[in-house]
C-alpha positions in Angstrom: 76.9 56.3 102.3 79.6 56.0 105.4 78.0 55.0 108.7 80.1 52.9 110.6 83.7 51.5 111.0 83.0 47.7 109.9 83.0 48.6 106.6 81.4 50.8 103.9 78.0 50.6 102.4 77.7 51.0 98.7 77.1 54.8 98.1 78.7 57.8 97.2 82.2 58.8 98.7 81.8 62.6 99.4 82.5 63.5 95.8 81.1 67.1 94.9 77.8 67.3 92.7 78.3 68.6 89.2 76.1 71.8 88.9 75.4 74.0 86.4 76.6 77.4 87.5 78.6 78.9 90.5 75.2 80.4 91.7 74.2 77.1 92.3 76.9 76.4 94.7 77.7 76.4 98.4 81.3 76.8 99.2 82.7 75.3 102.5 86.4 74.7 103.6 88.1 71.8 101.8 88.0 69.5 105.1 84.6 68.9 104.6 84.4 68.4 100.7 84.4 71.5 99.1 81.3 72.3 97.2 78.0 71.7 98.4 74.3 72.1 96.7 72.4 75.4 97.3 68.9 75.4 98.8 66.2 76.5 96.9 63.1 78.1 98.3 60.5 81.3 98.0 60.4 84.1 99.9 57.5 82.8 102.2 59.9 79.8 103.5 62.8 82.5 103.7 60.8 84.6 106.1 60.2 81.4 108.2 63.9 80.4 108.3 64.7 84.0 108.9 62.5 84.4 111.9 63.0 81.4 113.6 65.6 79.0 112.4 68.8 80.9 111.1 71.4 81.4 113.8 73.0 84.8 114.5 76.6 84.5 115.3 78.9 87.6 115.9 76.2 89.5 114.9 76.0 88.2 111.5 72.6 85.9 110.5 73.8 82.6 108.8 72.5 81.6 105.2 70.1 78.4 104.9 72.9 76.5 103.4 75.2 77.3 106.7 72.0 76.2 108.9 72.2 72.7 107.3 75.6 72.4 107.3 75.9 73.5 110.9 73.6 70.8 111.8 75.3 68.2 109.5 78.5 69.0 111.0 77.3 68.6 114.4 75.5 65.5 113.9 78.2 63.9 111.9 80.6 64.6 114.6 79.2 61.5 116.4 81.2 59.4 114.2 84.3 60.6 115.6 83.5 59.1 119.1 83.0 55.8 117.5 86.2 55.8 115.7 88.6 52.5 116.6 91.6 53.5 118.5 94.1 52.3 115.6 92.2 54.7 112.9 94.3 57.2 111.6 93.6 61.0 111.4 93.0 60.7 107.5 90.4 57.7 108.0 88.7 59.6 110.4 88.2 62.7 108.2 87.4 60.5 105.3 84.5 58.7 107.1 83.3 62.1 109.0 83.4 63.9 105.4 81.5 61.2 104.1 78.6 61.2 106.6 78.5 64.9 106.7 77.8 65.2 103.0 75.2 62.6 103.1 73.3 64.2 106.0 73.6 67.7 104.4 72.4 66.2 100.8 69.5 64.7 102.3 68.0 68.1 104.0 69.2 70.5 101.2 67.4 68.4 98.6 64.4 68.4 101.0 64.0 64.6 101.2 64.3 64.5 105.0 64.2 67.1 107.8 64.8 66.4 111.4 62.4 68.1 113.8 62.5 72.0 114.6 64.6 71.8 117.5 67.6 70.3 115.9 67.5 72.3 113.1 67.5 75.6 115.5 69.9 74.3 118.2 72.4 71.9 116.6 75.8 72.7 117.5 74.5 75.7 119.6 74.3 73.6 123.1 70.3 73.5 123.4 68.4 70.3 123.1 67.5 68.8 119.6 64.6 67.0 121.0 61.2 67.9 120.3 59.1 66.1 122.8 59.4 64.7 126.5 57.4 62.9 129.2 57.7 63.8 132.8 56.1 61.9 135.7 53.7 63.5 137.8 53.5 61.5 141.4 51.1 61.8 144.1 53.1 64.1 146.3 53.4 67.9 146.6 57.3 67.4 146.0 56.6 65.5 142.7 54.0 67.8 141.4 56.3 70.8 141.8 59.5 69.0 140.8 57.8 68.0 137.6 56.6 71.4 137.1 60.3 72.6 137.5 61.5 70.1 134.9 58.9 70.9 132.7 60.0 74.5 132.6 63.4 73.7 131.8 62.2 71.7 129.1 59.9 74.6 127.7 62.8 76.9 128.0 64.5 75.2 125.4 61.6 74.8 123.2 60.6 71.1 123.8 56.9 69.8 124.5 56.0 67.8 127.6 53.4 65.3 128.1 52.1 65.0 131.5 49.9 62.3 133.1 47.7 63.3 135.8 46.4 59.8 136.6 48.4 59.0 139.5 47.0 62.3 141.5 44.7 61.4 144.2 41.1 62.6 143.6 39.7 66.1 144.7 38.4 66.1 148.6 40.7 62.9 149.2 42.2 62.7 152.4 45.8 64.2 152.8 47.1 62.3 155.7 50.5 64.5 156.2 48.2 67.7 156.6 45.0 66.3 157.7 43.6 68.1 155.0 41.7 67.3 151.8 43.1 67.1 148.3 42.2 69.6 145.3 42.5 66.9 142.6 44.3 66.7 139.2 42.4 69.6 137.3 43.7 72.1 140.2 47.2 71.3 139.3 46.8 71.4 135.7 45.6 75.1 136.0 48.8 75.8 138.1 51.1 74.0 135.2 49.0 76.1 132.8 49.5 79.5 134.6 53.6 78.5 134.9 53.6 77.6 131.0 51.9 80.9 130.0 54.9 82.6 131.8 57.9 80.5 130.3 56.7 80.2 126.9 56.8 84.2 126.4 59.4 84.9 124.0 61.7 82.4 122.2 61.7 80.9 118.5 59.6 77.8 119.4 56.7 77.5 121.8 57.0 74.1 123.5 53.6 72.2 123.5 51.9 70.4 126.5 49.3 67.7 126.6 47.5 66.3 129.8 46.1 63.0 130.0 43.4 61.3 132.7 42.6 57.8 132.9 39.1 57.2 132.1 38.6 55.4 135.4 40.0 58.5 137.5 37.3 59.6 140.3 37.8 63.4 138.8 37.4 62.2 135.1 34.2 64.5 134.9 35.8 67.3 136.1 38.7 66.7 133.7 36.5 66.1 130.7 34.8 69.5 131.2 37.8 71.4 132.2 38.0 73.3 128.9 34.5 73.8 128.3 34.9 77.6 128.6 37.0 78.7 125.6 40.3 80.1 126.7 40.5 78.0 130.4 43.9 75.9 130.3 44.7 77.3 127.2 48.4 76.2 127.2 47.6 72.2 127.6 45.9 70.3 125.1 43.9 67.4 127.2 43.1 63.7 126.2 41.3 60.9 127.8 43.0 57.7 128.4 40.6 55.2 127.6 40.7 51.3 128.4 39.3 48.4 126.3 37.1 47.7 129.5 35.6 50.8 129.3 35.0 50.7 125.4 33.3 47.2 125.9 31.2 48.8 128.7 30.0 51.7 126.3 29.1 49.1 123.6 27.1 47.1 126.0 25.5 50.0 127.7 27.0 49.0 131.4 28.6 50.6 134.1 32.1 50.8 135.2 34.0 51.9 138.4 36.1 54.7 139.2 39.0 53.8 141.1 41.2 55.9 143.6 44.6 55.9 142.3 45.9 56.2 146.0 44.7 53.2 147.1 43.2 51.4 144.2 39.7 51.3 146.1 36.5 51.3 143.7 34.5 54.4 144.7 31.7 55.0 142.2 30.0 53.5 139.5 29.3 55.3 136.3 27.3 54.9 133.1 30.0 54.3 130.5 27.9 55.7 128.0 27.4 58.7 129.9 30.9 59.5 130.0 31.3 58.5 126.3 28.6 61.0 125.1 30.3 63.8 127.7 33.6 63.2 125.8 32.2 63.4 122.4 29.9 66.3 123.2 33.0 68.3 124.2 35.2 67.6 121.5 32.0 68.4 118.9 32.0 71.5 120.7 35.7 72.5 120.7 37.7 70.0 119.6 38.9 68.6 123.3 39.6 66.4 125.1 41.0 63.8 122.5 41.3 60.1 123.0 44.1 57.7 123.8 43.2 54.0 123.6 45.5 52.9 126.4 45.4 48.9 125.9 46.4 49.4 122.0 49.2 51.8 123.1 50.6 49.1 125.5 50.3 46.3 123.0 52.9 48.0 120.9 55.3 49.0 124.1 58.6 47.8 122.9 60.0 48.1 126.8 57.1 45.9 128.3 59.5 44.8 131.2 59.8 48.6 132.1 56.1 48.2 132.8 54.8 51.3 134.8 57.6 53.7 133.9 56.6 56.4 136.0 58.7 55.1 138.6 55.9 55.2 141.6 54.5 52.0 141.4 54.6 49.6 144.4 57.0 46.4 143.5 58.3 43.6 144.8 61.9 42.3 144.3 62.9 39.7 141.7 63.1 36.7 144.2 59.7 36.9 145.3 57.3 34.3 144.4 54.3 34.7 142.7 51.4 32.1 142.9 50.4 30.8 139.5 48.8 27.9 138.1 51.9 25.9 138.0 53.1 26.9 141.4 55.1 29.5 142.9 57.3 31.3 140.4 60.2 34.0 141.0 58.8 37.2 139.6 62.3 37.7 138.0 61.4 34.6 136.2 57.9 35.7 134.6 58.9 39.2 133.7 57.9 40.0 130.0 55.6 37.2 129.8 51.8 37.7 128.7 48.9 35.8 129.7 50.4 34.0 132.8 47.7 32.3 134.9 47.8 33.3 138.5 45.4 33.0 141.6 44.0 36.0 142.9 42.7 36.6 146.7 39.4 35.0 145.8 41.1 31.8 144.7 40.4 32.7 141.0 42.6 31.9 137.8 43.2 35.0 136.1 45.4 36.5 133.5 48.3 38.3 134.3 51.3 39.9 133.3 54.6 40.6 135.0 57.1 43.4 134.4 60.4 45.1 135.6 59.9 48.3 137.1 63.2 49.7 137.7 65.5 50.1 140.7 64.0 51.5 143.6 64.4 51.7 147.3 63.4 48.6 149.2 62.3 47.6 152.7 62.7 44.3 154.4 59.4 42.8 156.1 60.4 40.4 159.0 57.7 37.8 159.9 57.5 36.1 163.1 57.6 32.8 161.2 61.3 34.0 160.3 60.4 34.6 156.5 61.7 37.7 155.0 59.7 39.9 152.2 61.3 42.4 150.2 59.5 45.2 148.4 59.0 48.9 147.9 57.8 50.7 151.0 54.4 51.5 149.4 53.6 48.1 148.5 50.2 46.9 149.6 49.4 43.9 151.9 46.3 42.4 153.0 45.9 42.7 157.0 43.4 41.4 159.5 42.7 45.3 159.7 42.5 45.8 155.8 45.0 46.9 153.2 48.2 48.6 154.7 51.4 49.9 152.8 54.6 47.7 153.6 56.4 50.8 155.6 53.2 50.9 158.2 53.2 46.9 158.8 55.1 46.9 161.8 53.0 44.9 164.7 50.2 43.8 162.3 49.0 40.5 161.2 49.4 39.6 157.5 46.5 37.3 156.0 47.1 34.0 154.0 45.4 33.2 150.9 41.6 32.4 151.7 41.9 31.5 155.5 41.1 34.4 157.2 42.7 32.9 160.4 45.5 32.0 158.7 47.9 35.3 159.7 51.2 36.0 160.5 52.7 38.8 162.7 55.0 41.4 161.3 57.8 41.9 163.8 60.0 44.5 162.0 60.2 46.8 158.9 63.6 48.6 157.9 65.3 50.0 154.6 67.0 47.4 152.7 68.4 49.7 149.9 67.8 49.9 146.1 67.2 46.8 144.2 65.5 45.6 140.9 61.8 45.3 141.5 59.1 44.0 139.6 55.1 44.2 139.4 52.2 42.4 138.0 48.7 42.8 136.9 45.4 41.5 138.2 42.6 42.8 136.2 40.0 41.7 138.4 40.7 42.2 142.0 44.1 43.9 142.0 44.9 41.0 144.7 47.5 38.1 144.0 49.3 35.9 146.2 52.9 36.3 146.6 55.1 34.0 149.1 51.7 32.9 150.5 50.4 36.4 151.4 47.7 38.3 149.7 49.2 41.4 148.3 48.4 44.4 146.0 49.3 44.7 142.2 50.0 47.9 140.4 47.1 47.3 137.6 48.3 49.7 134.9 50.8 50.3 132.7 51.3 54.0 131.8 53.4 56.0 129.8 57.5 55.9 130.2 58.7 58.9 132.6 61.6 60.9 131.2 61.3 59.7 127.7 62.2 61.7 125.1 61.8 61.0 121.2 64.2 62.4 118.4 62.1 63.3 115.4 62.4 63.5 111.8 60.4 63.4 108.5 60.7 62.1 105.0 59.3 64.0 102.3 57.7 61.1 100.6 56.6 63.5 97.5 60.3 63.5 96.2 60.3 59.8 95.5 57.8 60.0 92.4 59.3 58.6 89.6 58.7 59.8 85.8 56.5 56.8 85.2 54.3 58.2 88.2 55.2 55.2 90.5 56.8 55.3 94.2 60.6 54.7 94.3 60.3 52.3 97.3 63.8 51.2 97.3 65.2 54.9 97.2 62.7 55.7 100.0 63.8 52.6 101.9 67.7 54.1 101.5 66.9 57.4 102.7 65.2 55.9 105.7 68.3 54.1 106.5 70.3 57.1 106.2 67.7 59.2 108.4 67.6 56.5 111.0 71.6 56.9 111.1 71.2 60.5 111.4 68.7 60.1 114.6 71.2 57.7 115.9 73.9 60.3 115.9 71.4 63.0 117.1 71.0 60.9 120.5 74.6 60.8 121.1 75.5 64.5 120.4 72.1 65.6 121.9 72.3 68.2 124.7 69.5 67.0 127.3 67.6 69.3 129.6 67.7 66.8 132.3 69.8 64.0 133.6 67.0 61.6 133.9 66.1 62.4 130.1 69.6 61.7 129.1 69.7 58.5 130.7 66.5 57.2 129.8 66.8 58.3 126.0 70.4 57.0 125.8 69.6 53.5 127.1 66.1 53.2 125.5 67.6 54.6 121.8 63.7 55.6 120.5 63.5 57.4 117.2 60.5 58.5 115.6 61.2 58.5 111.7 57.7 59.8 109.8 56.5 61.0 106.8 55.6 64.5 105.2 54.5 65.1 101.5 51.8 62.5 101.4 49.2 64.3 99.9 51.3 65.9 97.5 52.5 62.4 96.6 48.9 61.3 95.9 47.9 64.0 93.9 51.3 63.6 91.7 50.1 60.1 91.1 46.6 61.1 90.7 45.0 59.2 93.1 42.1 60.2 95.7 42.9 60.4 99.2 39.7 58.7 100.2 40.4 55.5 97.9 41.8 52.0 98.7 44.6 52.7 96.1 45.6 55.6 98.0 45.7 53.1 101.4 47.6 50.5 99.5 50.2 53.4 98.4 50.3 54.3 102.6 51.0 50.6 103.4 53.7 50.3 100.8 55.5 53.6 101.6 55.4 53.0 105.5 56.3 49.6 105.4 59.3 50.9 103.1 60.6 53.5 105.8 60.0 50.9 108.5 62.3 48.2 106.3 64.8 51.0 105.8 65.1 52.0 109.9 65.0 48.6 110.7 67.9 47.6 108.6 69.8 50.4 110.0 68.8 49.4 113.4 70.1 45.9 112.9 73.3 47.1 111.1 74.3 49.4 113.9 73.2 47.2 116.7 75.5 44.1 115.1 78.5 46.5 114.8 81.3 46.1 117.0 81.7 49.9 117.5 78.3 50.8 118.1 76.1 47.9 119.2 72.5 47.5 120.5 70.8 49.8 123.0 71.6 48.9 126.4 67.8 48.0 127.8 67.5 45.6 124.8 67.2 42.6 127.3 64.0 44.1 128.9 62.7 44.7 125.4 60.5 42.6 122.9 63.8 42.5 121.0 65.8 40.5 123.6 68.2 38.2 121.9 68.5 40.3 118.9 71.0 42.8 117.8 69.2 46.3 117.3 70.4 49.8 117.6 66.8 51.1 118.6 63.7 50.0 120.7 61.3 52.0 118.2 62.2 53.6 114.9 58.9 55.1 113.3 56.4 57.8 114.3 54.2 60.1 112.4 54.9 63.5 114.3 53.6 66.9 113.7 55.5 68.3 110.7 53.7 72.0 110.4 56.7 74.1 110.3 59.2 71.7 108.5 56.8 70.7 106.0 56.7 74.2 104.9 60.5 74.4 104.8 60.3 71.4 102.8 57.5 73.0 100.6 55.2 70.1 100.7 52.0 68.8 102.5 51.8 68.2 106.2 52.3 64.7 107.7 49.7 62.1 106.4 47.2 64.7 106.2 45.2 65.7 103.0 45.3 69.1 101.8 43.8 71.5 104.1 43.1 74.1 101.3 44.3 74.7 98.1 44.4 78.4 97.8 43.8 81.5 100.2 44.1 85.4 99.8 46.6 87.2 101.9 46.0 90.9 102.5 49.0 92.8 103.1 49.8 96.7 103.6 48.1 99.3 101.5 45.2 96.6 100.7 47.4 94.8 98.5 46.1 91.3 98.3 48.4 88.2 97.5 46.9 85.0 96.2 48.4 81.7 97.2 47.3 78.3 95.9 48.8 74.7 95.4 51.6 74.6 92.9 51.0 71.1 91.6 47.4 72.4 90.9 48.6 75.0 89.2 51.0 73.1 86.9 48.4 70.6 86.2 45.7 73.4 85.1 48.2 74.9 83.0 49.5 71.6 81.5 45.9 71.0 80.4 44.9 74.3 79.2 42.3 74.7 82.2 44.0 77.7 83.8 42.2 81.2 84.2 42.8 83.9 86.5 39.2 83.8 87.7 39.4 80.3 88.5 42.6 81.0 90.5 40.8 83.5 92.6 38.0 81.3 92.9 40.1 78.7 94.4 41.8 81.4 96.6 38.3 82.3 98.1 36.8 78.7 98.5 39.9 76.9 99.4 38.6 73.8 97.3 37.7 72.7 93.7 34.2 71.7 95.0 32.3 74.4 93.1 34.2 74.6 90.3 33.7 73.2 86.8 36.8 71.4 86.8 36.8 67.8 85.4 36.4 65.2 88.1 39.4 63.7 87.8 41.2 66.8 88.9 38.6 67.2 91.8 38.9 63.8 93.2 43.1 64.2 93.3 42.8 67.5 95.2 40.2 66.6 97.7 40.5 68.9 100.7 40.3 67.6 104.5 36.7 68.7 105.0 35.7 66.9 101.6 36.9 63.5 103.1 34.3 61.2 105.3 35.5 60.8 108.8 35.5 57.1 108.1 37.9 57.5 105.3 40.2 59.9 107.5 40.2 57.0 110.0 41.1 54.2 107.4 43.9 56.3 106.4 45.3 56.7 110.1 44.8 52.9 110.9 46.5 52.1 107.6 49.6 53.9 108.6 49.5 52.9 112.1 48.9 49.0 111.4 51.8 49.0 108.7 55.2 50.1 110.0 54.4 52.6 112.8 56.0 51.8 116.2 54.5 54.5 117.8 51.9 57.1 117.5 50.5 59.6 114.7 49.7 63.0 114.8 46.3 63.5 112.7 43.2 65.5 113.0 40.0 64.0 111.9 38.2 67.1 110.6 34.8 66.9 110.4 32.3 69.5 108.6 30.5 72.2 110.7 27.3 70.2 110.3 28.7 67.2 111.6 26.9 65.7 114.6 27.9 64.2 118.2 26.7 61.0 116.7 29.5 61.3 114.1 31.9 61.8 116.9 30.9 58.9 118.9 31.1 57.0 115.4 34.5 58.0 114.6 36.0 56.9 118.5 34.2 53.5 117.8 35.9 53.3 114.4 38.9 54.1 115.7 39.1 51.7 118.6 38.0 48.7 116.0 41.0 49.7 113.8 43.4 49.7 116.3 44.6 53.6 116.2 46.1 54.4 119.2 44.3 57.8 119.5 42.2 60.3 117.8 41.9 63.8 117.7 38.4 65.2 116.0 37.8 69.1 115.1 34.6 70.0 113.7 34.7 73.2 111.6 33.6 76.4 113.0 33.0 74.5 116.5 35.2 77.2 118.5 34.7 80.9 119.1 38.3 81.5 118.1 37.9 79.5 114.7 41.2 78.3 113.2 40.1 76.7 110.2 38.5 79.5 108.0 38.8 79.1 104.4 36.3 80.2 102.0 33.7 82.8 101.6 31.0 83.4 104.4 28.0 85.8 105.1 29.6 87.6 108.0 32.5 87.3 110.4 30.6 86.4 113.8 29.7 82.7 114.8 26.2 82.1 115.3 25.1 79.3 118.0 21.7 78.4 118.6 20.4 81.7 117.0 22.7 83.8 119.2 25.4 86.1 117.9 28.9 85.2 119.5 31.3 88.1 119.2 34.7 87.1 117.9 37.1 86.9 121.1 39.4 90.1 121.6 42.7 89.7 120.4 45.8 89.1 122.6 47.4 91.8 121.2 45.4 94.9 119.8 46.8 98.2 118.3 45.2 101.6 118.6 45.3 105.0 120.1 44.1 106.9 123.0 42.7 110.1 122.6 41.7 112.9 125.5 38.6 115.4 125.3 37.0 117.6 128.0 33.4 116.4 129.1 31.0 117.4 131.9 32.9 114.7 134.0 36.0 116.3 133.5 38.8 114.4 131.5 37.6 111.6 129.3 40.1 109.4 128.0 38.9 106.9 124.8 41.2 104.2 123.5 40.1 102.9 120.2 42.0 99.8 119.4 41.8 97.7 116.0 42.5 94.2 114.9 43.0 92.7 111.6 39.2 92.8 110.8 38.7 96.5 111.9 37.7 98.1 115.1 37.6 95.6 118.0 37.7 97.6 121.4 36.6 100.9 123.1 38.0 101.7 126.4 36.8 104.7 128.4 38.5 106.1 131.3 37.3 109.4 133.5 39.7 111.6 135.0 40.7 112.2 138.9 38.1 115.1 138.8 35.3 113.1 138.7 32.3 111.2 136.5 31.0 108.0 137.0 33.8 105.4 136.2 31.5 102.7 136.2 29.1 103.7 133.5 31.9 104.8 131.6 33.6 101.3 131.7 30.4 99.6 130.9 29.8 102.2 127.9 33.1 101.1 126.6 32.4 97.2 127.1 29.4 97.0 125.3 30.7 99.1 122.3 33.4 96.8 122.3 31.0 93.5 122.3 28.9 95.1 119.6 32.0 95.8 117.3 33.1 92.0 117.6 29.8 91.2 116.8 29.8 92.6 113.6 27.9 95.9 114.4 28.8 98.6 111.9 31.0 101.5 113.5 28.0 103.6 111.9 25.2 102.1 113.6 27.2 102.6 117.1 27.7 106.2 116.0 24.3 106.9 115.3 23.4 105.4 118.7 25.7 107.3 120.8 25.7 111.0 119.2 23.5 113.5 119.8 22.7 112.2 123.3 22.7 115.2 126.0 23.8 115.4 129.4 23.2 118.5 131.5 26.7 118.6 132.9 28.1 118.7 129.6 26.0 121.8 128.7 27.2 123.7 131.9 30.6 123.2 131.4 32.8 125.6 129.4 35.0 124.1 126.6 33.3 120.8 126.6 34.1 118.9 123.3 30.6 117.1 122.8 26.9 117.3 124.3 28.0 114.2 126.5 30.4 111.5 127.3 28.8 109.2 124.7 28.5 112.0 122.0 32.3 112.3 122.7 32.7 108.8 122.1 30.9 109.0 119.1 33.1 111.6 117.5 36.3 109.8 118.4 35.1 106.6 116.8 33.8 108.5 113.6 37.5 110.2 113.4 38.8 106.6 113.2 36.9 105.2 110.2 38.7 106.7 107.4 42.0 105.0 108.9 40.5 101.7 109.5 42.4 99.0 107.3 40.4 96.7 105.3 41.7 93.2 105.7 40.2 89.9 105.0 37.8 88.6 107.7 39.7 86.0 109.6 38.4 84.6 112.8 41.6 83.2 114.2 44.7 85.4 113.1 48.2 84.0 113.6 49.5 85.7 117.0 52.8 86.5 114.9 51.9 87.7 111.6 48.3 87.8 111.5 47.8 84.8 108.7 45.2 82.3 108.6 45.7 79.4 111.5 44.9 76.0 110.3 44.3 72.9 112.5 46.1 69.6 111.1 48.2 67.0 112.8 46.4 67.2 116.0 47.7 71.1 116.1 47.2 74.4 115.0 49.7 76.1 112.9 50.4 79.0 110.4 51.7 78.0 107.1 52.9 81.5 106.3 55.2 82.3 109.0 56.1 78.9 110.7 54.2 79.5 114.0 52.9 76.3 115.7 51.1 75.9 118.9 52.8 72.4 119.1 56.2 73.2 117.8 
């Protein structure tokens, strides 16, 4: 394996594999090594690749092997740019050939796959990254600039995270217009509408997530903004929760809502009231999720970048902060935790100082001759109250404690760009700088314009014949995969220059896991066992060690070197290539390509039946299970059909050891789900984990609250819960049911109208003139009746109402025959008087048209949430909704 120019690491040198026949070979020009292994897949995977991944060049679609080679060649080309000046052409070709083969081999063997944008776009001039963060600052210019930036990212298939926590609350003052603000949720709706337009078409729909801090004044509106199903449908929402809030929940105390515009406390709320509201909404429909902000920030690899949204008020590095050890320049304190500082009330509090970037600054000239340098929006305490630096001229600043001790500001003027710093003060948000009472930032949110290059290792490929995990080989593939992602950063196309600057400077990669449930089943280990968590720890640590070894080797290499922000990171003084190496991201489609289970999720379902044209049914179920049942002489066609119907082994007569090794998501307790997430999180995962805590339909709100508490206690960074059958649009639907409607509080809730329905329109003559009746069909049968009257008259409102009521009845599982019986035979005097009328009344005509469609109605499996692309089951896992049949994913 060839990774650099300082020497070769032991491994293969690009030699062709020995294979059995030419059918297994993929031939490439000799420049790249000649013969490559073929990619093996079934028809389902081939359909996914053909629809979403295989590029068309000069009118001809590439093969899967050509796709993997395109990717390997493009990513491997980064090595050419690193070649020493004295390297010969033969030496360069030798290194490039080797690394292209290594990259190709690990993809075609399904041991590692990069995120979908890389497979789709490598070598084609579009982004190879999957996820981005765009800052939303508290100004109209920033809000719509971010929306424009996000649109460009969505256009290329990327996903975007937004923090709306900096936006002033609704009904707050807007000085520039003498008006009031509309608040974060109103702008989220604008973003949602824009995303709806941008996402139309394309091979990959980028996901969006919006977050709001729990102490924002609009938090109640935010929590409830998706209570009505279908609202803000393009943005998943999460509440940013602090340790302080969780402590208040545990102790049943109030907490303060804080206006982000001026950091003033505006209202006290019961923490338990808000916590219960979050849990109740998540219980109802799976949102909002929760993010534990303090846990996230404890693992921040770039702490000196602090509040990376670039909008926080800051001071220059030579300004001195009052600590228990005297006044110390902020630059000298940057990156340190638990600094004891003096606040405005002369109290000692714990603080943290961090680098905030390079920003525009102003100079404040005092009557005493001193000069203060800071950003224009930094607040100081004056005799008139808090005031931003740009507005200080002519005002008197207050010294610490003694209100009579003041100094006049003579002048404020621009001072160019400088490195600036800020500090935290969790109690009052006011500290002392150069003797003056000054405000701090108080929070550390996500990095702006960050992106992460993602890839996942299929751990099920590393089980030995002795049923052990081959940890050395897993560590080795992690090394190669990390190298791949480093090259990806170099050759990537970035949708925005700010993203390129941050990504190439921070070099954050996210190497993750898929196939974990398959690995446990192969080993015969139940997912909910301590043994499974021990295996999780071992494999994640092996991946972490392999990725970190790559980081250290490349960081120390004279032709590569460390990431440029290393002096502002937790790795200051070391030689590392990456600021972060591991992350468990959604793998919905790439795990389907690899033929393995998703991420670190348990098996979702062990089988299901798919209906195709002409009523034919195809049964899909777990290949591992199929092989095991046949090996042990337990396989029968009847058993296979039962598993396909029910999705699990719960009601079968199979031995317990087989049932336990193939537990499905809903058979695992919330506590065991969370324990597994926490095991990965605290054993080798630098960044976040995408996982869904699936709850059974009879779970309670208290179960959700307990899950949140457990996740916080175990230092998870966030949590997404989903209760089975909790949505009108049901995304989890495995097994037999009594009917295809949802019952809530003993009331029937019709299934929603599908986004796309198919049908026909028939015209008929009635007493009202021309009557147009449209009958639409979805994958469960008739779903909609639309009735329109012609220009010659008739009651348009009654016709529309009749169609709407008939439509609701159809989607509430009322039989077509019952509707026909209610409508047919109704008489209308207008129809009797009109020659050529095609029925006794408009309802009678509608009944006849419905009856005429019944014989043509397709009999399909009852599914409450069909895939919008292919109509197959949608399932919820890894915090997302995806289709295992065609590769559609809401998040990918």
